[in-house]
C-alpha positions in Angstrom: 36.5 154.5 55.6 35.6 157.7 53.8 34.7 160.5 56.2 31.7 162.6 55.1 32.0 166.4 55.8 29.8 169.4 55.8 32.1 172.5 55.6 31.0 176.0 56.7 32.7 179.0 55.2 32.2 182.8 55.2 35.0 184.0 53.0 37.5 183.1 50.4 37.5 179.4 51.2 41.3 178.7 51.0 41.0 176.2 53.8 38.1 174.6 52.0 40.2 174.4 48.9 42.9 172.6 50.9 40.4 170.0 51.9 39.1 169.7 48.3 42.7 169.3 46.9 43.7 166.7 49.5 40.5 164.7 48.7 41.0 164.9 45.0 44.7 164.0 45.3 43.9 160.9 47.5 45.9 162.1 50.5 42.7 162.6 52.5 39.9 160.0 52.4 37.0 162.4 52.7 33.9 163.4 50.8 32.4 166.9 51.2 28.7 166.5 51.1 27.8 170.2 51.3 29.4 173.6 51.7 27.4 176.1 53.7 27.9 179.9 53.8 26.2 182.7 55.6 27.6 185.2 53.0 26.4 185.2 49.4 29.7 186.8 48.3 31.9 184.1 49.9 34.3 182.8 47.2 34.2 179.5 49.0 30.8 178.9 47.4 32.5 179.3 44.0 35.2 176.9 44.9 32.6 174.3 45.9 30.6 174.8 42.7 33.8 174.4 40.6 34.5 171.1 42.4 30.9 169.9 41.9 30.0 170.1 45.5 26.5 171.2 46.5 26.2 174.5 48.3 23.7 176.1 50.7 23.5 179.9 51.3 21.8 180.7 54.6 22.1 184.3 55.8 21.5 185.7 59.2 20.3 189.2 58.2 16.8 188.2 57.2 16.3 186.7 60.7 17.5 189.8 62.4 15.5 192.1 60.1 12.4 190.1 61.0 13.0 190.4 64.7 14.2 186.9 65.2 17.2 186.0 67.3 20.6 184.4 66.5 19.5 181.3 68.3 16.4 181.1 66.0 18.9 181.2 63.1 21.0 178.5 64.7 18.0 176.3 65.3 16.9 176.5 61.7 20.4 176.0 60.4 20.7 172.8 62.5 17.3 171.6 61.1 18.6 171.9 57.6 21.8 170.0 58.3 20.8 167.3 60.8 19.4 164.8 58.4 22.2 165.1 55.9 24.6 162.1 56.2 27.8 163.4 57.6 30.5 162.5 60.2 31.9 166.0 60.8 30.9 169.7 60.4 34.1 171.6 59.7 34.1 175.4 60.4 36.8 176.6 57.9 36.6 180.4 58.2 33.0 180.5 59.4 32.4 184.0 60.9 29.4 183.3 63.1 29.5 182.1 66.7 27.3 179.0 66.9 25.2 178.7 70.1 24.4 175.7 72.1 21.1 175.5 70.3 23.1 174.3 67.2 26.0 172.5 69.0 23.7 170.3 71.1 22.4 168.7 67.9 25.9 167.7 66.8 27.8 166.7 69.9 31.5 165.9 69.2 30.9 166.5 65.5 31.7 170.2 65.0 35.4 171.2 64.6 36.9 174.7 64.0 40.2 175.9 62.6 41.6 178.9 64.6 44.8 180.8 63.9 46.1 180.9 67.5 47.4 178.5 70.0 45.2 177.1 72.8 44.3 179.6 75.4 45.6 182.6 73.4 43.8 185.2 71.2 40.4 183.7 71.1 38.0 185.3 68.7 38.6 187.5 65.6 41.8 189.1 64.3 43.9 186.5 66.0 46.7 186.7 63.5 47.1 190.5 63.9 46.8 190.3 67.7 49.5 187.6 67.8 51.8 189.6 65.6 51.3 192.7 67.7 51.9 190.8 70.9 55.2 189.4 69.5 56.3 193.0 68.7 55.6 193.9 72.3 57.6 190.9 73.5 54.6 189.2 75.0 54.8 186.0 73.0 57.6 184.2 71.3 55.7 182.4 68.5 52.4 182.1 66.8 50.4 179.0 66.0 47.1 177.5 65.0 44.9 174.7 66.1 41.9 172.7 65.2 39.5 172.1 68.1 36.1 170.7 68.9 33.6 173.6 69.1 31.9 174.4 72.5 29.8 177.4 73.4 32.8 179.2 74.8 34.7 180.8 71.9 37.8 178.8 70.7 38.0 176.9 74.0 37.0 173.3 73.0 39.3 170.3 73.3 42.3 170.5 70.9 42.6 167.9 68.1 45.8 169.1 66.5 48.0 172.2 66.8 51.1 173.6 65.2 53.6 176.4 65.9 53.9 179.1 63.3 57.1 181.1 63.9 57.4 184.8 63.7 60.7 186.1 62.4 62.4 189.2 63.9 62.1 191.2 60.7 58.7 189.9 59.7 55.9 192.2 58.5 52.3 191.2 59.2 51.7 190.0 55.7 54.6 187.6 55.8 53.5 186.1 59.1 49.9 185.9 57.8 51.0 184.0 54.7 53.0 181.6 56.8 50.0 181.1 59.1 47.7 180.3 56.2 50.1 177.7 54.8 50.1 176.1 58.3 46.3 176.2 58.5 45.9 174.4 55.1 48.1 171.6 56.3 46.5 171.4 59.8 42.9 171.2 58.7 43.7 168.3 56.5 45.7 166.6 59.3 42.8 167.1 61.8 40.2 165.5 59.5 42.6 162.7 58.7 43.2 162.1 62.4 39.5 161.9 63.1 38.8 159.7 60.1 41.1 157.1 61.6 39.5 157.2 65.1 37.5 154.0 65.7 33.8 154.3 65.5 33.3 153.6 69.2 35.7 156.4 70.2 35.1 160.0 71.2 35.0 161.7 67.8 32.4 159.4 66.3 30.5 158.7 69.5 27.3 160.5 68.6 27.2 159.7 64.9 
């Protein structure tokens, strides 16, 4: 059965493009119903428009300028998404921490791609922090994961993960490129995995 997605992006949208490509090539049975961005300049919006996918720009700044809170923003964002038919919300480079005000409306339906292994380097700049830790001898490898989103940053149950090696003579840019290649594969794998979970199981429990 085709899995319906809402994809959130804040930047260039290369992971979104991996989902679009896999869907168009028939290697992923998925339909992207909407692409959401909190940044007007996000190239992910262009990628979506080029693929004929509806887009929705919803910035935080007007809320803050008007004296409203981030949870007000999350509440209103949820209101705009909740009635749209979807199975999963995919955070693919979404640079905004979603509060429980949002997550409580979509239990077990929000997943996130993070460029670090479980329990390591939560939050921003994870690729650079992993690389620097490798140089200090604190880690032996890098990795990435797709996990369910919970209020604690990058701490939800892991769906899939992959090791991303760091070579002894690597520069940051080489490791970063290797990480992005792994991310593109992993996000498609995660969605495919959840698409094949029976409807009465955990991932589709609250649909």
